[in-house]
Structure formats: structure tokens, C-alpha cells
VEXLUM-659079 format. One record per residue (C-alpha): residue number from 1; residue in one letter; chain; x, y, z. Coordinates in nm, 2 decimals, padded with zeros to 4 digits. Layout:
BEGIN
     k   r   c        X        Y        Z
   NUM   A   A        X        Y        Z
...
***
This chain:
BEGIN
     k   r   c        X        Y        Z
     1   M   A    00.00    00.00    00.00
     2   I   A    00.11    00.36   -00.07
     3   V   A    00.03    00.65    00.16
     4   V   A    00.00    00.99   -00.01
     5   T   A    00.01    01.30    00.21
     6   G   A   -00.11    01.63    00.08
     7   A   A   -00.36    01.42   -00.12
     8   T   A   -00.60    01.71   -00.21
     9   G   A   -00.33    01.94   -00.36
    10   N   A   -00.20    02.02   -00.71
    11   V   A    00.04    01.72   -00.69
    12   G   A   -00.12    01.49   -00.44
    13   R   A   -00.46    01.47   -00.62
    14   P   A   -00.32    01.36   -00.96
    15   L   A   -00.07    01.13   -00.78
    16   V   A   -00.36    00.95   -00.61
    17   E   A   -00.54    00.92   -00.94
    18   A   A   -00.23    00.79   -01.12
    19   L   A   -00.17    00.52   -00.85
    20   A   A   -00.53    00.41   -00.83
    21   A   A   -00.55    00.39   -01.21
    22   V   A   -00.28    00.12   -01.22
    23   G   A   -00.44   -00.08   -00.93
    24   E   A   -00.23    00.03   -00.64
    25   Q   A   -00.38    00.03   -00.29
    26   V   A   -00.37    00.39   -00.18
    27   T   A   -00.45    00.58    00.14
    28   A   A   -00.50    00.95    00.07
    29   V   A   -00.41    01.17    00.37
    30   S   A   -00.53    01.53    00.42
    31   R   A   -00.58    01.76    00.71
    32   R   A   -00.95    01.82    00.64
    33   P   A   -01.23    01.57    00.62
    34   G   A   -01.30    01.44    00.28
    35   G   A   -01.27    01.15    00.05
    36   T   A   -01.59    01.17   -00.15
    37   E   A   -01.40    01.30   -00.45
    38   L   A   -01.13    01.03   -00.44
    39   P   A   -01.11    00.75   -00.70
    40   E   A   -01.30    00.43   -00.62
    41   G   A   -01.12    00.21   -00.38
    42   V   A   -00.89    00.48   -00.24
    43   R   A   -00.91    00.51    00.14
    44   H   A   -00.91    00.85    00.30
    45   H   A   -00.74    00.93    00.63
    46   Q   A   -00.75    01.27    00.81
    47   A   A   -00.42    01.36    00.98
    48   D   A   -00.21    01.66    01.05
    49   L   A    00.16    01.61    00.99
    50   A   A    00.24    01.85    01.28
    51   D   A    00.11    01.56    01.49
    52   P   A    00.29    01.24    01.36
    53   G   A    00.08    01.02    01.58
    54   S   A   -00.23    01.12    01.38
    55   L   A   -00.07    00.96    01.07
    56   R   A    00.01    00.63    01.24
    57   P   A   -00.32    00.45    01.16
    58   A   A   -00.28    00.53    00.79
    59   L   A    00.06    00.36    00.78
    60   D   A   -00.06    00.02    00.89
    61   G   A    00.02   -00.22    00.60
    62   A   A    00.20    00.06    00.40
    63   D   A    00.53    00.00    00.23
    64   A   A    00.58    00.34    00.06
    65   L   A    00.50    00.70    00.16
    66   F   A    00.48    01.02   -00.04
    67   L   A    00.57    01.30    00.19
    68   L   A    00.47    01.66    00.13
    69   F   A    00.51    01.93    00.40
    70   A   A    00.34    02.26    00.30
    71   G   A    00.23    02.60    00.42
    72   E   A    00.30    02.68    00.79
    73   L   A    00.47    02.34    00.84
    74   L   A    00.76    02.48    00.63
    75   T   A    00.81    02.79    00.83
    76   G   A    00.83    02.66    01.18
    77   E   A    00.94    02.36    01.38
    78   R   A    00.84    02.03    01.21
    79   P   A    00.85    01.69    01.38
    80   V   A    01.00    01.54    01.07
    81   R   A    01.23    01.29    01.24
    82   E   A    00.95    01.17    01.46
    83   L   A    00.72    01.13    01.16
    84   L   A    00.99    00.93    00.97
    85   D   A    01.05    00.72    01.28
    86   T   A    00.68    00.65    01.30
    87   A   A    00.67    00.55    00.93
    88   G   A    00.97    00.32    00.97
    89   S   A    00.83    00.15    01.28
    90   A   A    00.50    00.09    01.09
    91   G   A    00.68   -00.10    00.82
    92   V   A    00.72    00.17    00.55
    93   R   A    01.04    00.11    00.36
    94   R   A    01.03    00.37    00.09
    95   V   A    00.97    00.75    00.11
    96   V   A    00.95    01.00   -00.17
    97   V   A    00.97    01.36   -00.05
    98   L   A    00.86    01.67   -00.24
    99   S   A    01.12    01.94   -00.19
   100   S   A    01.22    02.23   -00.42
   101   Q   A    01.49    02.31   -00.67
   102   A   A    01.59    02.61   -00.46
   103   A   A    01.70    02.37   -00.18
   104   E   A    02.00    02.31   -00.41
   105   T   A    02.03    02.63   -00.61
   106   R   A    02.01    02.87   -00.31
   107   P   A    02.18    02.69   -00.02
   108   Q   A    02.21    03.00    00.19
   109   A   A    01.85    03.12    00.15
   110   I   A    01.65    03.15    00.47
   111   S   A    01.33    03.09    00.28
   112   H   A    01.43    02.73    00.18
   113   A   A    01.63    02.62    00.49
   114   P   A    01.33    02.42    00.62
   115   L   A    01.33    02.21    00.29
   116   R   A    01.70    02.15    00.32
   117   A   A    01.65    02.03    00.67
   118   L   A    01.36    01.81    00.55
   119   E   A    01.59    01.65    00.29
   120   E   A    01.86    01.59    00.54
   121   A   A    01.62    01.42    00.77
   122   V   A    01.49    01.19    00.49
   123   R   A    01.84    01.09    00.39
   124   A   A    01.93    01.01    00.75
   125   S   A    01.60    00.81    00.81
   126   G   A    01.73    00.47    00.72
   127   L   A    01.45    00.43    00.46
   128   D   A    01.49    00.40    00.09
   129   W   A    01.45    00.76   -00.02
   130   T   A    01.40    00.97   -00.33
   131   V   A    01.39    01.35   -00.33
   132   L   A    01.19    01.54   -00.60
   133   R   A    01.30    01.90   -00.65
   134   P   A    01.06    02.08   -00.88
   135   G   A    01.11    02.43   -01.00
   136   G   A    00.82    02.67   -01.02
   137   F   A    00.47    02.52   -01.07
   138   G   A    00.28    02.60   -01.39
   139   S   A   -00.03    02.59   -01.16
   140   N   A    00.09    02.91   -00.99
   141   A   A   -00.09    03.08   -01.28
   142   F   A   -00.42    03.00   -01.09
   143   A   A   -00.34    03.31   -00.90
   144   W   A   -00.44    03.51   -01.21
   145   A   A   -00.77    03.33   -01.26
   146   E   A   -01.00    03.59   -01.11
   147   S   A   -00.83    03.88   -01.30
   148   V   A   -00.84    03.69   -01.63
   149   R   A   -01.21    03.60   -01.58
   150   T   A   -01.32    03.95   -01.49
   151   R   A   -01.08    04.18   -01.67
   152   R   A   -00.88    03.96   -01.91
   153   T   A   -00.56    04.09   -01.74
   154   V   A   -00.26    03.93   -01.58
   155   A   A   -00.05    04.14   -01.34
   156   A   A    00.29    04.00   -01.23
   157   P   A    00.65    04.12   -01.17
   158   F   A    00.95    04.05   -01.39
   159   G   A    00.74    04.02   -01.71
   160   D   A    01.01    03.90   -01.94
   161   V   A    01.21    03.67   -01.71
   162   G   A    01.16    03.31   -01.81
   163   L   A    01.17    03.00   -01.60
   164   P   A    01.10    02.64   -01.71
   165   V   A    00.79    02.60   -01.50
   166   V   A    00.68    02.24   -01.44
   167   D   A    00.33    02.09   -01.48
   168   P   A    00.21    01.94   -01.15
   169   A   A    00.08    01.64   -01.34
   170   D   A    00.44    01.56   -01.44
   171   I   A    00.55    01.59   -01.08
   172   A   A    00.27    01.35   -00.99
   173   E   A    00.37    01.10   -01.26
   174   V   A    00.74    01.11   -01.16
   175   A   A    00.63    01.06   -00.80
   176   A   A    00.42    00.76   -00.90
   177   A   A    00.70    00.60   -01.09
   178   T   A    00.95    00.64   -00.80
   179   L   A    00.70    00.51   -00.55
   180   R   A    00.63    00.20   -00.76
   181   G   A    00.95    00.13   -00.95
   182   R   A    01.30    00.01   -00.87
   183   G   A    01.62    00.20   -00.92
   184   H   A    01.52    00.53   -00.77
   185   A   A    01.64    00.48   -00.41
   186   G   A    01.91    00.74   -00.31
   187   R   A    01.83    00.96   -00.61
   188   T   A    01.74    01.33   -00.63
   189   Y   A    01.54    01.44   -00.94
   190   E   A    01.52    01.80   -01.05
   191   L   A    01.19    01.85   -01.23
   192   T   A    01.12    02.13   -01.48
   193   G   A    00.92    02.20   -01.79
   194   P   A    01.06    02.18   -02.14
   195   A   A    01.15    02.55   -02.19
   196   P   A    01.17    02.88   -02.00
   197   V   A    00.85    03.08   -02.02
   198   S   A    00.80    03.43   -01.89
   199   P   A    00.49    03.57   -01.71
   200   R   A    00.42    03.78   -02.03
   201   Q   A    00.43    03.46   -02.24
   202   Q   A    00.21    03.27   -01.99
   203   A   A   -00.05    03.54   -02.02
   204   Q   A   -00.04    03.52   -02.40
   205   T   A   -00.07    03.14   -02.38
   206   I   A   -00.37    03.16   -02.15
   207   G   A   -00.52    03.41   -02.40
   208   D   A   -00.45    03.17   -02.69
   209   A   A   -00.63    02.89   -02.50
   210   L   A   -00.93    03.12   -02.43
   211   G   A   -00.94    03.25   -02.79
   212   E   A   -00.93    03.61   -02.65
   213   P   A   -00.64    03.85   -02.58
   214   V   A   -00.52    03.87   -02.22
   215   R   A   -00.34    04.20   -02.13
   216   F   A   -00.02    04.18   -01.93
   217   T   A    00.05    04.44   -01.66
   218   E   A    00.40    04.44   -01.50
   219   L   A    00.41    04.49   -01.13
   220   S   A    00.71    04.64   -00.94
   221   R   A    00.89    04.42   -00.70
   222   E   A    00.74    04.62   -00.41
   223   Q   A    00.39    04.58   -00.55
   224   A   A    00.44    04.21   -00.59
   225   R   A    00.59    04.17   -00.24
   226   A   A    00.28    04.34   -00.09
   227   E   A    00.06    04.09   -00.26
   228   L   A    00.27    03.79   -00.16
   229   L   A    00.28    03.90    00.21
   230   R   A   -00.09    03.86    00.22
   231   F   A   -00.05    03.48    00.24
   232   M   A    00.33    03.42    00.27
   233   P   A    00.58    03.48    00.56
   234   E   A    00.83    03.75    00.48
   235   P   A    01.13    03.53    00.42
   236   V   A    00.93    03.31    00.18
   237   A   A    00.80    03.61   -00.02
   238   D   A    01.14    03.76   -00.05
   239   G   A    01.30    03.43   -00.15
   240   T   A    01.02    03.37   -00.41
   241   L   A    01.08    03.72   -00.56
   242   D   A    01.46    03.66   -00.58
   243   I   A    01.40    03.35   -00.79
   244   L   A    01.14    03.51   -01.01
   245   G   A    01.34    03.83   -01.07
   246   E   A    01.70    03.71   -01.06
   247   P   A    01.71    03.34   -01.14
   248   T   A    02.04    03.16   -01.14
   249   A   A    02.16    02.98   -01.45
   250   A   A    02.07    02.65   -01.28
   251   E   A    01.71    02.78   -01.22
   252   Q   A    01.67    02.86   -01.59
   253   R   A    01.82    02.53   -01.70
   254   V   A    01.59    02.26   -01.84
   255   S   A    01.64    01.94   -01.65
   256   P   A    01.64    01.61   -01.83
   257   D   A    01.50    01.42   -01.53
   258   V   A    01.13    01.42   -01.62
   259   E   A    01.21    01.25   -01.95
   260   R   A    01.47    01.03   -01.78
   261   V   A    01.21    00.89   -01.54
   262   L   A    00.90    00.89   -01.76
   263   G   A    01.05    00.83   -02.10
   264   R   A    00.88    01.13   -02.26
   265   P   A    00.95    01.51   -02.26
   266   P   A    00.78    01.72   -01.99
   267   R   A    00.46    01.89   -02.07
   268   A   A    00.47    02.25   -02.19
   269   F   A    00.28    02.54   -02.01
   270   A   A    00.04    02.55   -02.31
   271   D   A   -00.07    02.20   -02.23
   272   W   A   -00.14    02.29   -01.87
   273   A   A   -00.33    02.60   -01.98
   274   M   A   -00.55    02.41   -02.21
   275   R   A   -00.64    02.14   -01.95
   276   N   A   -00.72    02.41   -01.69
   277   I   A   -00.87    02.68   -01.91
   278   V   A   -01.22    02.65   -01.74
   279   A   A   -01.07    02.83   -01.44
   280   F   A   -01.00    03.13   -01.66
   281   R   A   -01.33    03.16   -01.85
***
């Protein structure tokens, strides 16, 4: 059995679907009650990773765990080691953890120190581990959905700075492959899209998918920071803007790892936009 934490998110949801589609026994874990929207045969378990004991019942009979820490758990103290010990004592032998490209590309950044600590704990856990380090998510464009629906406008900073954003569906497929297959233990995969794409280009791509023009408005860093601080802690907002505005060469590089694992190229942002265009109509 495979346990998937963060099972209702942009990566967890398609991961659960991908595993269920090939007949795996799956337990989907989320902090909120749910389960009605899960594929047939998938068990739901409500747990909070801040309390490792709450996850323990979901781990009975499991041999693999997809581990995703998100939100406030990445900005404060996290009982990661206790959770990994709990998993190991329950019989879990393989863990796949979702980290971030910036854990490698910005080793001194305060914003990504928690993810570096998470990776270190996973590597020291005694379990077979795989680390996934995606770059920026294509699904971050959902932040523009309301302004596109109502005003056909996208507002973002650094309009012409391109990054090879990755489709969460590709992250999910790579996660499924590493949870199910052999040869991935002890490996770290960097996950990107097939080419850098700027915010201005993303706005145009969404407009193409709609069949209507979408106007791009460039925000200053200060304006963008004010928006991010509405839902991000200050170090995370500043770290995000550093990547978006002044990416390193490594952050703009297209990684071969999606194709290496899946045997096909990563999906382009245009593919993500077409699949999710209903959110922008």
C-alpha cells in the first residue's frame, strides 16, 4: 500500500489518481475531512503532519510514503524525524519527498532552509528515499484566474524573465514512478518544464487557450511583495521574488529528469493552460 500526504493538492490529487489507475492500494491523507471525490477504492485518512501520531493509523500495512510538507509546516518547527521514525516502525520502507529546486540552487537562502532540513532528515532516516526538486509550478498561474475571468488581465512582476515551470501532473507521474518502481532509491530528481516561459508569455498562452487576448501588466517588486505578504511569511515572499526576478543559470536550465524517469518530454505550459482553461473563462 502507498500512503500519499497532501492528497488534495496540485500534486497529491493527480498522484492519487495515477496510482489508483494502475491498481495500487492507496491511502490519501489530508488535514481536512473528505474522501468523497477520491477514485473508487482509495481510502481517506484525516491527519495533521504536525502531529505524527495522527498519521500512524494510515501507515498500517503501507510500504511506501509520499511526503509533502506545505504551508505553515515549512516555516516553523516540524517533527520530521518523529514522523519518519513513525513510518519506519509501521513498516514503511520507501519514502518519496517533495522538496524544491531552490534547496540546491540557493543553499544560503533562509526561505528554503526548512526544505534543506527536510531533505537531510529523509536521507538520514534509514528508509529508501527519493527526493523530488521541482522548479516553479505552472499551476501558480491559478493566482491570475480571477483577474483573467473578470478583466482579461494578468499582473505580475518581472514580465520578461523566463523560468521552465513544471506541470504538477508531471511531478505526480514522476512521484508515482518512483513510489512503484525500482532503481530510484538514493536519487534526487530535478523537475522542470521543457523550456523557460516568462509571465508575459504565460499570459499570452492563456489568452490563446481562451481565444481572446489577455493583457499583461507588469508589477514592481514592491507591489508584488505586498501581494505575496498577504499569504506568505516575509522570508518566503522575498525568496520567491529573488528566484522570479534574478534566477540563477541553474534555475533557468531545463532538466532532463522528467524525461529520464517517464521516457517522454515534460509537458509545456500551453498543455497545462488548455487542460485548466475552465478556471479562466
